C-alpha positions, 0 to 999 in steps of 0.5 A: 470534488474531494480529491487531493490537489495535484501538488499534495498527490504528487507529494504523497506518491513521492513518499509512497515510492519508498514503501513499494512492495518488492517485486519477485526478483528483489524478494528472491535476492533478499531470501537468497542473501538470508539463506547464504548468511544462514549457511555461513553460520551467521544469524542474519535477521531478515525482517520483512520490509514495511510496504504498502498494503493493497486490495479491498479485502486486505485494506478493510481488515487492516482498518478493522484491526486498526493497523492501517495508518493511511488509506488512499482511495482511487476516485475512478473505481468502477462500480463506485459502490465497491469503495463508497463505504470506505471513508465512513469506515475510516472515520469510524475507526479514526484512520486518515484517508484521502482520495486521489485521481487515478487507480492506475497511479495507485496500481503503479506503486504496487506493480499492477496496472490498477489497484 
């Protein structure tokens, strides 16, 4: 069993809370504030926030472009063949990865049931 222990996984999820993607309401507020600042004549630079990226195809592309900093893989993916090659890909490109218990816990970080 190569999954992270309970303490390390809890620390990882606590850290990842700071990088959750914004939900629709937060994005609407951010864009509305930027539009009002632009209308008032101020040049408000609205950078996209740094967030967790998710989805198998997207993560694979980020690994191949060497843009990924850490890859978190769920242990209970079904069928397992979908993600069984990810650790080898991460090793090939020198990107750290970890395996955590529960795809539902990963999904909760990105406002989905599972991820």
